[in-house]
N, C-alpha and C positions, 0 to 999 in steps of 0.2 A: 426844260430844262438843258444846261448849260452840256455841252461835248464831254468836258470833264467828269463831271457825275454822269452822264450817260455809260462813258468809258468802264468809270468804278463801279455801279451797277454791276453791268455785263460779265467783268473783272469777278465780282463776289456768286454770282449766279454759278459762274465757271467752278470758281473755285465749291463753290457746294455742292455742282453734281460731281466735281472729282470724288471730294469728301466722300461721298452717297456710296457711288461706284466703286471704291477704296472700300469703303466699313461692310458693302454686301459680299466683298469679295472674300472677309472676314470667317475663317470658321468658326468662332467664337461666338456667342450671345452677346451683343455690342446691343448699347442706347442711349442716346442722347436727351437730357435733359433741361428745360432751364431752371434757374434756382430756384424760382414756386414751386417748380416742381410737376411742370407741364412737359409732357411726353412727347418731344416736338419727332427723333426718329426711335424706330426698332426694327433691326434685319431680320431675314428671314427665320433664323434660327433660334431670336426670341419670342418669333410668335407661334414656333413650333413647340418653344421647351415651356414656355412662360405663359404665353396666350396674350402677355401686354398686347394693349391697345392703345395707336399714338393719337394723341389730342387730348386723352386721359391726364388725370395727376398722379406720377408714380408712387403718391402717397396710399390710393386705393388698392394699390397690390401691395401694398407692405402687412405683414399680421396684425403689426402695430406702428398707427400712422404716424407716432413719436417717436421712434428709434430714426427716422429720417434725421431728424433735427441733431441730435450728437457726431452721424457722421457727417452733415454737412459743417457744422462747428470746426471738426478736424480738417476738412478739406478746403475750410476757410483760411484755415490756421496755416497746416503744412503743403496745400497747393496738393496733395496728395491722399488715396486712400489706396490701400493693400491689403486684399485677402483678408476682408473684414467678413464674418459671416453675419447673413442676415436671411431673417425668413419672410417668405412672403405668401402671396396666396391669387392661385390662378384666378382668368378671370370668371371661371366656374365653382372658384372659391375653393379647391384643394389646395390642403397647404406644401409648401415646396422652398427649400432652404437652397442657398446659394451664397457662393463667393462672392464679392465683388471688390471691384478696383477701381479707382475713378478720377479723373484727370481733368482741370480745365484750360479749354479751347474755344476757341471764336468756330461759330458753326454759325450759315447763313447768314450772317454778318453781325452776330449777336454773340454777346458770351454765354457759353453753356458748361453742360457736363459730360462728359463722354466718359459711360463708364461699360465697363466687361463682366460679363455675371457667367459664373460656373455653378451648374446644379450639380447637388450636391446631396440629394432627399435620401438616396439609395444610401452613397458614403455612410451618411450619419444614422439611418437605421441600422446599418452595420456595426457603425461604435458603440452604436446603444446598444446593441446586442452583447457585443465585445464585452460593454460593462458590467451588463446586468451579468455573464457570465463570470465575471472577475471575481464582482460581489458574491456572486454564489460560493464560487471558490473560496473566496476568501471567509466564506461563512461558515461551510465542510473544513475547512480547514482549521479554523480554529474552536470547534467543535469535536474532531474525530478525538474518538477515546485512545487511539497510539498515538505515538510525538510522533511527528510530523517536520520534517523542513524540506527547504527547497533549497535548492545548492546550484549556483552556477557555474559554469563550466572551467573555472581554476578552483573548485569544492570550496568556495567563499556560500558559507550558509546567507541566505535574503529574506527567508523567514525560517519563524520556528513557532511552532504552535503550544500552549499551556499543556499539555499532556507531556510532551516531549521536556518540559522544564521540572515537571516533577519527576521524572525518570532519574536525574540527576541533580535536580535541587537546586535549581539554578535557575537566573528569569531569563523567558526567552527575546524576550529586548538586547540581554547583555551576550549571548550569543549571535548574534548578527554580527556581520561584516567580517568575521573571523573561519578559517577555514575551517573545516569538518571537525578535526582532532580537537584544536583549539576552544573550538566551541564548545565541545561536551567535555573537555575540561579533561582531555585526555593525559594521563601522565607524562608520557613520551612528547607532548607540544612544549612540555617545559625542559626538555631536555636540551634545546638548542637554541640562541639567540632570535632565530629566523621563525619558529616555531613549527608548528604542524606542517608535516613533510622534508622536514631537515632531519629531522631523529635517525639514530640507528635503526629502531624499530620502524621507523615509517614505510622504509622499503618491503616489507613482508607483510605492512595494516593489515587486515581480509576486510576493514572498510575500505580505507582508501582504494585498494583495488577494485573493490565492488564498483565503487562511484567513477574512477579512470576510466573503466572497461564500457560501463554501462553510456558514459558520454561520449566513449570515442567510437562506441561500435552500435551502438542500441540498442542490444538485445538486453532486455528486463533480468531482474536478476528476484528470484521467489522463496521464501521461504527459510533462506541462507541461516544460519545460525552463527555469531561470532560470537568471541570473549574480549571484554575493555577492558581496561584497567582506568578508571577515572577518578579525579579527587573530587572528595562528598566533604563539607565542612573541613577541607585542608590536611581530611586523613583520604588515603589511598583506598580504592574500592573495587572489586570485580564485579562486574555487570556482564549478563547473559544475553543476549538482545536477538530478536529474529527479526530480520530484516529485510525488506520489498524495496527496490531502487528500479525506477521506469524513467526514461527520456522524457523530456516536453520540451517544445520550443515556445519562448515567450519571446515578441517581441524583436522574433527573427532570431534569438538567441538559443543553443542548446543549453538545459537546466536539466536539470535528474530533480524528482520525487523522492526522497526516502522517509518510509514507514519503519517507525520503530517499535516494538511490542517488548517490556521488561520480559525474561522470562525464567532472572535469578532465583526465587521462590522455588518455582518448579525444579528448576536444573538442581536445587537443592535438595528438594525431598525424590527429585531422582536419584541423585549420588547419593543420600541417604539409605533410597531403596535398596541400591546395588550394594551398598557396604554388608547390608542387613539380609541379604540373599547368598551373598559372598559365604557369610559367618553360617549362617545356614548352613548351606550346602556343604560348608567344611563339617559340620556335627554331625550332619546326616552321615558323610561319609567315614569319619573318626564312628560313630557309631556300632557297635557289634553286633546291634538287632540286623534284622532284613528289613529297609524302606522303599518300600517301589510306591507307584501311583500305575493304575491302567484306568482306561477310558477308551469308552467302547467296547470293552470285553478284551481288549488287548494292551501290555505292560508295554507305557510308554516310559517311563524312568523308575531304575533303580538301582541303590548305591553298591560300592563295589564288594562289602561284604554279604551283602544279600544276594549278591549274585553266587558268592563262591557258596554260601551254605544252600544254594539250588542246584549245585554241581558245576558250574560256569568259571571259566578262568576269568572274565570281566565281561562288563555290563551287557555290551553289543549282542553279547550271546543270546540273551532273556528279552531283550528290548525290539517290541515288534510282537513276541509271539505270543496267542489267545492264551488266555488264563485259564483254560479246562488243559491245557499240556500240562500243567502245574497242581491239577484237581483230578484225584478217583474218582471216575467216571462216576461210584454212588454217592459222590457227594455235591453234584454238579446241580441239580435242582436246589437241595439245602443253599448253598453259595450263591444261585444267582436272583432267588429270592430275598435274600438278606442284601443283598449290592440293590435288587429292585426299593426296599424301603429306608434304606441309607438312602439314596436319592430321591424319592418322593417326599421324606418327613424331614430328615436330616438329622442334623444330631451325630452324637459319635456311639457306632454299637459299642456293646459291652464287652470285654476283654472274654472269649473263647476259645477252646483246644480247636485247631483243625491242623488235619493232616497234608502235607503238602508232596509232590511228588519231584523229587527232581531228574536232572537231564538223564540218569544215568538210568532212572527208572524206582532208584530207592524212594519210599515210605521215609518222611521225618515229619515229626511230633512238633509243632506250633503254640504256643497261645498270640491270639491275633486280633486287634483292633483293625478300624475302619473309621475315615471320617471325610464326607463328601463334600467337594470345594469346584471353584469352577477354575480349569485348566485352557488357557488362550482361547477363552469364548465359549467353550465346553462343558458340560458335568464331568466330573472326573471323580477317582475315588483313591484316596491316599491310605496305604497299610503301614502298619508297625508289626510286625511278629517276630516272638524270641524264639529261640530252637530251647525243647523241651525233653531232647530226645533221652540226654543225659538223666536230664531228671525223674523222669517218666520211667526209665531201665534200674533206677535205685530203686523207686518208689514200690515197682513190682518186686526186686530183690527184695527191697524189705517186709514188701507183704507174702510173699516166699517162706521165709526169713521166720518170722510168726507164725505163721501157719506152722513149719516143719517144729517149732517149739510149742504150740500148743499139742503137738502131736506126743 
């Protein structure tokens, strides 16, 4: 062998030793392969994390050996690979996922492929779990029986479920990309060219205030009832909504989940009931008769005229007192027996005469009837009594007159 060739071989060997020493020092998992796949070098990190053995073909460690061919084609065309995901299997057969980056270079005097591997099995497992959770979230979001919105930090609607669309009769897809009020067709979002958040009413909008508070402070709101005016089929309509809002973090950014339940119908019923109760109270108050409610032996309500008939200046002087204070002692037993039957069997008691005692002790005759009902979750009896003292006196006077006439 000539001296020149000897010098070349010596220099090549020296270069290879330097290359190996350098590759051994790298903190990353590094392999060197021939184009035919023969593994000619693997540093300690590769052996620890992947268990690859030099001398074997790298294809033996691919989960699918054919996966190497398209990677090799890209490398031949572009002379490099960067962070491509590959499924390998360790020497013991355990699956492992990695990102591979490769370059062509000369190693030990021949053209070879230098590859760095980053093991991502745990990361991929976590990503798969996150993907599964996102899928579950999407299914729950779509199937929820109440309206749901996913709102970004600037109150832009990112998601809307079918139930939300049913509340305002608008496609959930049409809501996406708009700010909350615009997506819900709030009438005030049409008052300014820039839409929701810029109208005069937006500054005091309870929905907007709630969203901004949750997104800024993180404290959720629950069971808040709000009224919004929305356009439905081009016509303004009032909607009562019960809302819950919670802050969530998605992809490192603040979002809010908004749950809305349309309580418009129940609010209308509640309003009608209040109006009905108000009318009933007005009728009770203007009634000349005594109308009262007793519960567990005590008066819990009496109208103004009823209080006056019992010698009081106002109902407060009667409420809270025992009903025995207004009954002659010899009638207690009969009265309580009648009340017991009413509460047990229901129905309205027949109109009958009853003597009641005023606060000043004067006894007054009444025609009285009772009706059992439930008051604030407990059994009670409402009575209606008409003062017949004057009539009774007139009847007595008539009888006396008739008796004198017969004499």
